[in-house]
N, C-alpha and C positions, 0 to 999 in steps of 0.2 A: 623529380626528387632532388635532391640537392644532397650530395653526399661531402663529408668530411672527417677530416680525423685529427685529435690533439693530446698530445702527449701532458697530463699534469700529476705532480707528487708520483711521478714512477708507474703510472698507470694508464692506458690507452683506453680509449672511450670512441669507440664507431659510431656514428647517428645516422640515420636517416628518417626527415620528416616528410609525410604528403598528407595535405591536408581534407584525403578522402579516409584517412584513418587517424587523425586526432579525435583529441577527444576535446569537442567543442561545445561552446555551451555550457557549459560545466561551472559547477561549487565543491572546492574540498574545506572539510574542517581539520585541523589539526590541533586534537584535543591537549588542554596541559593540565589534565585532571585538576581543572576548576569550573567545570562545568555546571551551569545555573541554568535554571528551570524556566519555562515561559511562562505565559498568565495560567497555564494549564490548571486542569484542578482534579480531573479522577476519570477512571477508565472500569468497566463493566468488565469482570471476567469470568468465563463459563468456560471451565477448565474441563480437559478430560479425566475420565474417557467417555463417550456417548454412553448418553443416558438421560432419560427423561424428566430426573428431577432437579436440573439447573434451569432457572428459568425466572426472569421477571414477571409480576402480573399488574395492568392495570384495565380495574374496572370502570366502565361508564369513559372511556379517554375522550370521546367526541362528545361533545354536548350538541351538535347541530350535523344533521347529515350533509354531508363535504361531495360537492360537484367540480370540485378543484382543491388538488392538492399536491404539498412539494415536501417530500423526505429527502433530508439530508444527514449524513452520520461521518465518521470514520468507523473503520474495521480494520480488524488483525485475524487472519481467519490463521487455523493451526489442526485441520481435517485433510485427511487423506480421500473423503468422499467426495460426490461430484452433488450431490443434490443434498444442499441443505438450505434451511431457513430461519432467518435472523430474526425476523417482525412476520407474527401474524393477527390478523383480526379480525375477531368472527361474534358474527350477529347468530339470537337464535332460529334467522331465516337463512342463512349462509356461513359455512365454515371457512371460505376462501374469501369472504368481502374483501382484503387486503392483504396481501404479505407480498414480502420483497422478501430476496436470496438467490439460491443458484439453482440451476438447474444443467444438467450436463456440464459442470463447471464454468457457468457462465451466468453472467448477472441478470437478472429478471424481474420484474413486477406482476404481481396477479391482479386482478380488480372483477367482485362478481364473478369469479368461475372463470372470467379471459382470462388470457395472460400476453405478456411481452416479453421475449428473451430478444437479449443481444447476442451482439457479435464478440463483445468482451472478456476474454478469459479471465478470470478469477485468479489470483496470488496469493500466496503462501507466506506467513511470516513476515508482511509488506504491509504498514501502515499504508492504505488506500481512502482516499476521501471519494464520497459517490452521493449522486442526486438525484434522485428522479420529478419530472411535474408529470402531472395526469388532468385534463380538463373531458368534461363530459359532453362537451362541445367538441367535436368531431371524434370524437374519444382519443386527444393527442396530446402528447406532452416531449420534454426532450428526457437524455440521459446526459449525467455529468460526471468524468472522472476526474477527479486531481485539477478542476476546476477548467476543464476544456470538456464542450458540448461535442460528443463522440457519437450522438444518435441521435435521429427524430425518429418518430413514428404516429400513427393514426391507426382510427379504426379501434382503440380498445375500448368497449362498451359506452359507446357514443350513448348519449340520451338518462344515461344511470345516473347514481350518485350512490356513494358511502353510507351508508344510514349508521344513525346512533344506533346507542344501546347495546355494544357490546363490549365484547373484552380484549384487550391489546394482548398479548402476550410476546415479550423477548427472550430470544433464545430456542423455541420449542416451533412446529409448526402446528394446529391446532386442527382435529378430525370433525369437532366437534364446538361448540361454544364453552372454554374455560378447561376444555381436557382432551383427551384422546389420543396424546401424542405420541411418536415413534421414534426412537433413538435413532434412529437410520438417517432423520433428518433434521437431529438436533442442530445447534451451531454452535461451534468448539471454537475459543478465542478470544479477544476483547474488543470491544465496541467504546465509542465514545462518542461523547455532542452530536445525539441523535436527536432531532427536530422535527415536528411534523405541521407546516401551516396549511391552511385552508384556502390557500390560495396557488396560482401556478405561478412565480415567481420568473421574473424574466431573467436573461441573460447575466446581467449587469450583478443583479444582485446574488445569483449563483454563485459570479466568479467572485463577489466579494464575500461571501460568507467563507469559501476554500482560503480565499487569501489573508481573513482576518481570524480562522480557528485555530491553526496550527496544529490540530492533532488535540483539542481538549477544550481551549478557552471557548465559551458558549459567544458564539457570534449572531444571536436570535436580532439584537437591533442593525444590523447588517439586510436584513430585510424591510419592506414597509410596512411590516405586521407583526405584533408579536407571536410566537407561533402554538399553536392549537395545542400541542405536547411537547414540551419544553424538557432540555436534558435533567432539570431541576427535577420536573415530574416525575421522572425516569429512576433518578436516584434515589425520590423520596417515598418510592412505589414498594411494593412487597415484595421482597427476594425471597427466591426458597432455594435447596439445597445447597449446591457450595457456589452457587451465583453468587456475586459479594464487588462492591464498589470499592475501589483502593485509589490511594491518591499515590502516584506513579507517571512518573515524564514518558510519554510515550513516542517524542518528538525532540530535540532538541535544537529549539529554534533561534536561544539569545546566546549565539556562541560568538567567543572572544573575539574571534577572526576568522574568515574563508580566504578560500583562494578562488578569485571569479576567474573564468577561462571563456570572454565573449567569443558570440560569431558575429560576422559570419566565419565559413570553415578556411584557417587559413594555419599556415606553418612559421609563423611568428610568435606563438604565445604560448609559453612555457617556460617552466622554472628548470635551471640546470644545474647540478650539485657534481662537484668533483671529489672525485674518492671518496663517495658516503661511505663506505664500508672498510674497518681498518683492516679485517683477516677475512678469509674466505669463511662461507657460514653452510655448515653442513644440517643446519639446522634455522627456520625461522619464521616467525610470523607477521605477518602482516595486518593491521587493522586501521580503517576510513570511515568516515560520514561522506556521501555522493548526493548530489542531486544534479541528476543531468538533465540536460532540456533541448537532446538532438531526435530525430528523425528515425537515422540510420540503424544500421543492426550491428557493425564492427567498430571498434574503437575503442582505445586503450588508455588509461587514465597514468599510468606508469610504466615505464621502460628504465632498466638494467641492460647498457651495451658496454662489452670489453674488446679488446683490439682480438680476442679468440671467438666472439659471438655475440651479433648484435641481440640474439633473444635470449640472454644471459637470463635474466628474469623477468617479465612482463604482468603485469596484473589487467583490464580490461572485460570489456564483449566480445563476443565471436557471434555472429548469427545470434545476434539480441541477448543473449544469454553469458554470466558470469565465468569467467576463467581462467588461471591460472599458468603460465608459459616457464617452464625452467629450462635454460640450455637446448634451446630448439623445439623440445617433447611441450604438450598443454594435457590440461586436462579441463574442460570446461562440464561446468554443471548442467542441471535443468532448470535452473531458476531463471527467470525470465529477469531481465530488469525495468524497472517501471520508471517514466518520465516523470517530472518536476516532482519527485517528491523523496524524502532526506529517508535516507535508507545507511544502514552500520553494516557493514561487511568484514567479516575478516577472514583470512586463511592462515592454516599453519602447513608447513612444507617439512618432513624430516629426510633424509639421506638412505635412511636405513628404512628399505622397502619401500622409498617414494611415497610415501604416504603422508597422509593430512586430514582436514576438517574444513568444511566450510560453513562459517556461519553467518548470519542473516537476522539484525535485531534481533542478537542476544540468543538467539537459537542455532542449535547445529544442525543442519539442513539436511547434510551431505560427508561422508567420507569415502578416501580415496586413497589408491596405493598405485606401485608400479610407475611413477612418475622418477626415470633418473633416478633411480636405485643408486 
């Protein structure tokens, strides 16, 4: 560690940098109140509370049997339950012909009553891009999260095919063709850019879909074929209950400017502000867009130090979860940070009760108290 002190404008700043704790390979966005959108078009909203009324229905979704397939979509879930499903396809011969969703809080795929569960835990209130491929040859496929292949599998209903003639439901899990929903399995949240191809796309195509979609813009041309079921098909299908397609940005990709902190890990890359605060603060709010690209679990994107305390104010991650530090004390949330995804976060803090809230992507996800009251 390299230690140094410097007095500027009557304020002492004591700093310590360690390449194992710095925020590397990250980018920051400083809003100037003129944020403009991406080529983003729309999102499907499936609001709370849990129910069996909100869904999208697509009859005869597939015109031919599929022995190979790929499904890609952006998701932002907002439920506390651990087993919910955002897409189910049922035929007269099988209610679990094809399902995508979560079981025990982990992403999974179901084909013809067989299932494969990943080890990846789903996150709440964060836009996440996921892709599955499946092939009847060996029952094999891959699972991609935010442009990265995180798992490969095999033995899932090898030698079979997803049959035509069924009903596809988004937002509910079918226990019979077109019905018998269970509210405890309903999907709550937002969905965008859902496409299904009747081929198992390769890693290059999957990566291209992620990079070109940016949470909403149709990236169908990123693949070698047009999708069998496109996001346009979903938007133009039968919406039930409070399910709605809305024009709304979900990911600000056309920033006026970003701050980039490239790897490898080092102690040379940073921004330094002398005397950023003109007076003591008994209340504060910090908001920022972040996209991290590191695999470590404890790194910090903002630190404010005085001569009396190096941890006067810190924001970052501890053990992979977002946290705030005020005068040597900390509060760490239960929200796990995600790599390679733009995420908007806000903290508030007040000396009265040491209380505050933590917001992720526009939703208050936690409240706290007792932090340096």
